[in-house]
N, C-alpha and C positions, 0 to 999 in steps of 0.2 A: 529448492527455490532458484529460479532463474532471474538474474538482474534485469528486470524489464524496463527500468527507467522511470521517468514521470514526464508529465506535461504542465506547463504553466502559461502566463500570459493569456488567459482566457481560452485555454487549449489550443493556442496557435504555435507554441514552441515546445518541441520534444527533446528531451536531453537525458543523459546519464545511462543510455543503453548499454548493456553489458558490464557496467560498472556498480550501479546501485539498483536495489530492488526496493519498491515501495508498496505497501499494502494498507488498504483502509481497515480500521477497526469498526466494530459495530457499535462503538460508543461516540457520542457527541461530546465535545468539550463546551460547547454552548450552542444556541440556536444557529449560528452562522459558521461555527468551526467544528471540525471533526479530527479525531485522533488517527494517526497513522503510524506504522512501524516501518523501519527501513534498515537495510543491511548493505554494507560496502563488500564487494566481492573478495577483498584481500584482508577482512577483518572478521574475528568471530563474534562480535558484539551485535546485538539486534536492538537497536535504539527505538525510541518512540518521541513523537512530538504531535503538535496539532497545527492545523492551518485553515484558512478559508476554504470551505468545501465547494465553493462555487468558482474558485479560480485555480485550483490544483488538482491534477489527475493522478491517480495511483491505481495499482492493480486490485483486483478483487479476488480473494481466495474463496472458492467454492468447496463445500464439505457436503458429502452425500451421506446422509443418516441411513444406516443398514439396520433394518429391523431385526434380522436374524443373523447373528455374527457367524454362524456356520457356512453361509454361502460364499 
């Protein structure tokens, strides 16, 4: 995982590049809030929290489903 940072203030401010990595969860905490996970580059812990999904920007992890595991 690369520490890609996050954005705030209605997506007008980008910060934490190369220090923190933030990734959205697929679960909502409420209709207006979503869970995210984050990690600091110098720590082994992978924390979680939730925030207003309309004012915070995090990365999205894409996973490809492989039908045949031998490919």
